[in-house]
matplotlib code that plots the C-alpha trace (Angstrom):
import matplotlib.pyplot as plt

x = [26.1, 25.6, 22.6, 21.0, 20.9, 20.0, 17.1, 16.3, 15.3, 12.9, 11.3, 11.1, 9.9, 7.7, 5.8, 6.0, 4.2, 1.3, 1.1, 0.7, -0.7, -4.8, -7.2, -8.8, -12.2, -11.1, -8.9, -12.5, -14.0, -18.7, -20.1, -21.7, -25.6, -25.6, -26.4, -28.2, -31.2, -30.2, -33.7, -37.8, -39.4, -43.6, -44.9, -46.1, -46.7, -45.9, -46.3, -45.7, -45.1, -47.5, -50.0, -51.1, -51.0, -51.7, -53.8, -54.0, -52.9, -51.1, -49.8, -46.1, -42.5, -38.8, -36.3, -32.8, -30.2, -26.9, -25.4, -27.1, -30.3, -33.6, -37.0, -40.1, -43.6, -46.7, -50.0, -52.7, -55.5, -55.8, -55.8, -51.8, -51.0, -49.8, -45.3, -43.6, -39.3, -36.4, -32.3, -29.4, -28.5, -25.3, -25.6, -22.8, -22.1, -21.0, -23.7, -26.3, -27.6, -28.5, -28.4, -30.4, -30.1, -33.6, -33.0, -37.3, -39.9, -43.9, -46.7, -46.5, -46.9, -46.4, -43.1, -40.3, -37.8, -35.4, -31.8, -32.1, -29.7, -32.2, -30.1, -32.0, -31.8, -32.3, -32.6, -33.0, -34.9, -35.2, -37.1, -38.7, -36.7, -37.3, -36.7, -36.8, -35.5, -32.5, -35.4, -33.0, -34.4, -36.4, -37.9, -41.7, -41.6, -40.7, -41.3, -41.0, -41.9, -41.7, -41.7, -41.1, -38.9, -40.9, -38.9]
y = [26.0, 27.2, 24.4, 25.2, 28.5, 27.7, 25.0, 28.5, 30.3, 28.1, 28.3, 31.8, 32.4, 29.2, 31.4, 34.1, 33.0, 31.5, 35.0, 37.1, 35.2, 35.9, 33.3, 30.9, 32.3, 36.0, 34.2, 32.4, 35.4, 35.1, 33.3, 35.0, 36.0, 36.1, 32.1, 32.4, 34.0, 32.2, 31.0, 31.9, 33.7, 33.6, 37.0, 38.1, 41.6, 44.8, 48.3, 51.5, 54.2, 51.9, 51.5, 48.0, 50.0, 46.4, 45.4, 42.7, 39.2, 40.5, 37.9, 37.9, 35.8, 37.6, 35.0, 36.0, 32.8, 32.6, 34.5, 37.8, 38.1, 38.4, 39.3, 40.8, 40.6, 42.1, 41.5, 43.6, 43.1, 46.7, 50.2, 50.0, 48.9, 45.9, 45.5, 43.6, 44.3, 42.8, 43.3, 42.5, 42.7, 42.7, 41.7, 43.7, 41.1, 44.2, 46.7, 44.1, 44.9, 44.4, 47.2, 46.0, 46.8, 47.8, 46.5, 46.7, 47.7, 48.2, 49.3, 50.6, 54.4, 54.6, 55.7, 53.1, 51.8, 51.0, 51.6, 52.9, 51.3, 50.5, 50.1, 47.1, 46.9, 42.3, 40.6, 37.3, 35.3, 31.0, 31.0, 34.5, 37.2, 41.5, 43.9, 47.4, 51.1, 52.9, 55.9, 58.1, 61.5, 62.1, 57.9, 57.7, 57.2, 53.4, 50.4, 47.0, 43.9, 40.1, 37.5, 33.6, 31.2, 28.7, 26.4]
z = [103.5, 99.6, 99.0, 103.3, 101.6, 97.8, 99.9, 102.3, 99.2, 97.8, 100.4, 100.7, 96.9, 97.6, 100.5, 98.9, 95.7, 97.5, 99.4, 97.2, 95.0, 94.7, 96.4, 93.8, 93.8, 92.6, 90.3, 88.5, 86.6, 87.9, 84.9, 82.2, 82.1, 78.8, 78.0, 81.4, 79.4, 75.9, 75.2, 74.8, 77.3, 77.5, 78.8, 82.1, 82.8, 81.9, 83.8, 82.3, 85.5, 87.9, 85.0, 83.0, 79.7, 78.0, 80.2, 83.1, 80.4, 77.9, 75.6, 74.1, 73.3, 73.5, 72.1, 72.1, 70.9, 71.5, 68.5, 69.9, 67.8, 69.1, 68.8, 70.6, 70.2, 73.0, 72.5, 74.4, 75.3, 77.0, 75.3, 73.7, 70.5, 70.0, 69.5, 67.7, 67.5, 66.8, 66.3, 68.3, 71.7, 74.4, 77.7, 80.5, 83.4, 85.0, 84.7, 84.9, 82.5, 78.4, 75.0, 72.1, 69.0, 66.5, 63.0, 63.0, 65.1, 64.0, 66.7, 70.0, 70.0, 66.3, 65.5, 64.0, 66.9, 64.4, 64.7, 68.0, 71.4, 74.2, 77.4, 79.7, 83.3, 83.9, 86.9, 86.5, 89.7, 88.4, 85.7, 85.5, 83.6, 84.6, 82.0, 82.9, 81.2, 82.9, 82.8, 80.0, 80.2, 77.7, 78.2, 78.3, 82.0, 84.3, 81.6, 83.2, 81.7, 83.5, 81.5, 82.6, 80.6, 78.3, 76.8]

ax = plt.figure().add_subplot(projection="3d")
ax.plot(x, y, z, "-o")
ax.set_aspect("equal")
plt.show()
């Protein structure tokens, strides 16, 4: 009788552990966005408040490395001034965003962005990356950059 009771307890423990364990899919974390962003990106379009101040065919490159460093260069074919900036970035997978810490910058409005943190929403669709601002108070407006993977 003791052996049967012990076997029953083992079976009950096994069933309980199976019922209480989260599904395997829930245990595995969603893949990080960071490795998908790493590489060289070519600028396709810049939109500010729906307009194209950098022209219909702006040129530019963005490099993101696996260690969290970036550089961006945007050459204007419109009325806006060329801009370049570099620094470090961190991705927030849950928020679909990245924060770019600007170490150095030039161009644009003529005001240096050095030392600032810029939160950007990111959306990746195949080999196209959209980076836009989160519209904080005091922002210049709705900014959207569209990039195409170059590497």
